[in-house]
N, C-alpha and C positions, 0 to 999 in steps of 0.2 A: 616203622608204622606207628602212627599216633592213634590212641584210642579215646573215645568220648563216651560219656554216660548216655544211655538211652533214656532220656527224660528222667523221671524219679525212680526208675526201677533198680538202680544200683548195678545194672549190667553194663559192662564196657564193650563197645563195638568198634571195629576198625573204621577209621575215617574214610577208607575206600572199601566199598562192597562190590562183590562180583554179581552182576546181573546175568540171568541165564536165558534171556530171550533168544539168544543165538543157538540154543541147544534144540535139536530135534527137527526143525524145519517143517516141511510139508508145503502143500499148495498155497496156503494162506500165509503161514509164518516164515516160509523160506526166504522172504525178502530181507528178514533180519539176520538170517544165518541158518545153516543146516548141519551143525556139528553133530557127529555121532558120538557114541560113548567114549571111544578112545581119544578123539580130539578134545572133547569136553573134559575128560579126566586129566589131560595134560594141562589145561588152563586152570582147573581147580587145584591141582598140586602146586602149580606155579604161584597161585594166589595164596595158598596156605603157607608156602615157604616164605612168602613176603610178609606174612603176618595178618593177612586178611582172615577175618573170622565170620563175617556176615555175607550170606548168600541169599539173593532175592529171586524168587520165581513166582509163578501163578498157575492156578489150575487150568487156565485157558491157553497158556503158552504152548504152541505146537500141539494143541488138542490134548494136553496132558503129558506129552513125551518129555517136555522140559523137566517136569518133576520126576519122572521115571529115571531119566539119565542122571539128574543130580543125586537122587537117592542111591543109585548104583555106584557112582564114582566116589561117594562119601562113605561107602560101606567100610567099616573098620576105622573110620575117621570121624564118626558122627559127633563124638565128644569135643572135637575141635571146631565145630561149626555151629553158628546160630542161623537157623533156617527161617526165612520169612517167605510166606506164600500168601495168596489172596483168594477171595471168594466174591462172587457177584455176577460174573459174566455167564453167558449161555454155555452150557457144557454138554448139551444133548438136544434132541429134537422134541423131547417131552415138554408139555405146556408149562410145567413147573420147574424145569431145569434151568432156571435163571432167577436172579434177584437175591433179596436178603430176607426171605421168609425163614422161619425156623426150619421148615421142611428142606429148603435148598441148602441152608447153612450146614445142617447136620449131615445131609447127603454129601455135601462138598467136603467137609472135613474128613469124613470117613474115606472118601475116594482119594483125597490128597495124602492121608496117612499111608494108605496102601501103596500108592505110586512112589512115595518117598521112602518106603521101607523103614518107617520109624513109628514109635508109639506116642510121640508128642511133636508138636510144632511150636517153635520158640516164639514166633511173632505171626499171628494170624490177622491179616488186614482185609478190610472191606475194600474192594477194588474201586468202586464208585458208589455214591449214594443211590438209594432206591426210592423213587418217587411214589410208589404205590404201597409200600409196606410201612406199617406203623413203627416208629423208632423203638418203642418199648418192646415190641416183638423181636426186633433184630438184636437189641442190646441184651435182652434177657437170655436169648439163645447163646450169644457170645459169652455172657457171664457163666452160663451153665458149662460151657466147654472149658473155661479156665478152672472152675471148681472141680470138674471131673479129672483134670490133669492132662487132658488131650491137647490143651493149648496153654502155654505159659503166660503170654501177654497178648493183648489185642491192639491193633492200630487201624488207622483209616488212611485213605488215599483219595486224592482228587476231590476233596471236599472244600467248600467255602468256609470262611471263618465263622459265619453265623451258624452253619450246620454243625461245625465242630462244637461250638458252645452249647447249642441246643442238645446235642447228644450227651455232652458231659453233664449238663444240667439234669437230664433224665436219669443218667447213671447215678448221680449223686442223690437224687430223690429216693431211688429204690435200693441204694446200696450195692449197685452193680460194679463190677470191675470197669475201669474207664479206659479209653483209648490212651495208649502210652506214647504214640508217635503219629506223625503225619508224613505220608510219602507224597511229595509234590514235585511238579516240574519247576526247575529254576536254572537259569543260565544267564550269561551276559546279554543274550538276545531275548530273554523272557524273564523279566523281574517283577511280574505282576503279584507274586505272593507277598511282596513287601508291603502291599497295601493293607491286607487284613489277616492273611494266614500267619505270617511271621509274628505280628503282634500277639495273636492268640497263642501260638506255640511258646513264645517267651513268657507270657503272662501265666499260662497253665503248666509251665515246666514240662513240656512234651519234647520228645525227640523229633528231629526233622531229617528225614531221609530224602535225598534228591534223585529224581530220575531225569534222564536225558540232559546232563550238564553241558553237553556239546550241541544242544539244540538239534538232535537227530543227525549229528554229523556235520551240520552246517559250519560249526566253529572248529572243525578238525584240521583246517589248514588246506584242505583240497579245494575250497571255494573262494574265489576272489572276483573282483569285477571283470578281470580279464579271462578268468577260467571258471566257468560256472558248472563244472562237473561233466562227467560222461553219462551216457545212457545207462550204464551198468551201476552207477552209484545209487546207494540207498535213498538219499535225499531227492535225487532226480526221479526215481520211481515212486517214492512215497514221501511227499513233503510234510512230514509230521515230526515234531510240533510245527505249527505255522510260524513263520518269521517275517518281520519287516526287512526285506532284502537290502534296501538302500541303507537303512540304519545299521544293519548287520555288517555290511561291507565296510562301513566306517569303523565299526568295532574291530573287524578283522585287520584293518590298517594299523590300529594301535597295537593289537596283539602281535602282529608281525614285527613291529619295531622293538617291542619288549623281548620277544622270543629271540630275535637276532642278537640283541645286546647280551642276553643271558646264554646264548648258544644252545638253545633248546627248541622244542617244537611249539607251534601255535596252540595245538591241543593241550599241551602241558600247562601253558599259561592260562588258557581258558578254564581248565579244571582247577588250577591253583587259585584262581579268583574265587570260585565257589568254596573251595576248602578254606580260604582265608576269611570267610564270613563266620563270625563267632557263633551264630545261632545254628549253623549246620552241624548235624551229628555225623552223617555219613553220606558219601556221594557214590551212587550206584553206577558202575561203568560196565559196558559190554565189550566183548572182543570176539573176533573170529580166529585170530592168530596170536601166538605167544609174543611177537614183537609189538602188536597193538596193545596187549595187556601190559607189557613192560613199560611202554611209553606212558600209559595211564598211571601205573604204579609210581613212576618217577615224579609225578606231580605232587605226591605226598610230602616230599622234602622241600618244596619250593615255598619260601616265605617272601611274599611280595612286599616291597618297601612302600612308604607312604606316598611317594610320587607316582609309582606305578599304579597303586590302588586308586589314587585320585584321578589319574588319566583315564583309567578304565571306567570309573564311576561316572565321570563327566560324559563320556561318549555313549554310555549305555543307560543313563538315568531315565527313569520314568517321568513323564510330564505330570505335574501336580493336578489332581482331580478334586472336585468338590466332595466332601467339605474340607479337605486338607488345606486348600488355598485360602479358605475363609479364616481358618485358625491362624495361618501364617500372617495374613494381613492384619488381623486383630492384635496378634502378639507384637508385630512390628509397630503398630500404632501406639500400643501401650509403652513399649520401650522408648519410642520417639518422644512421647509426652513427658515421661519421667526424666529423660535426658535433657529436654529443654528446660525443665525446672531447675 
């Protein structure tokens, strides 16, 4: 297992993290998985044995049961794990049981600590931005949690580049602890973070944690133009994140060719592409069965060559958007003028 620094924290995290959205189930969350404590414990032990030290959950997953199960199966092994959880989503029927107010954040962290059976959270992330709460209110509450020792580091998720910079600017102005990482969606079928989120992460020396690197399973190898999945498949039931299917089928064609040449799976190559991106700190994978997790873990050892990376980049590349294309045109004109001289 390879380990990468989590931004400027000095903390090393495994390049593959285990996501726990499959733990707990329930009416709403069962579509992702309904693993009980015994089944989840088997996956966590398998991950630990492989060198995984980062485990990602959220207070909202399976209405809190994901955190409860993770806490129970890590009992006696807490020192081996870096636990990342989140706050923001609705956790109850009360009018204030949602958002990033100081009230909800403090209630949220206390509830998560209790469910996880621990006295500190390694990485506490805001799940999404909150449009009605002032950023200073949110960031001061998070800073207080770090200073209290209940939280070691804070991170953000699903934020745009300008929102991340605004938050960091406010934190810098008041001397608050800053976001150390961004958890964002990134896959061969969804490369939008390359436009502004990745530049911010690189410029600000933040960690980048990736969710849904297989585009909700669409790049798992189960889906092709000829076989578009069964009614029981997760992506058939819940097409999230959204993908451009025609473009994704072209990506899958290339993945199949590379996977066949390397005698491995389409999913492993799709994961390896994300892992081969230098800016990526850790890729969060989910699994329902040990064989699925093992397949994901094996991607950690795959180093794609220049030709393979170029082929995958070409078939999945984002179209240039303004103002990027205007810079390119100007740069090309400048080069052309100097060349002609």
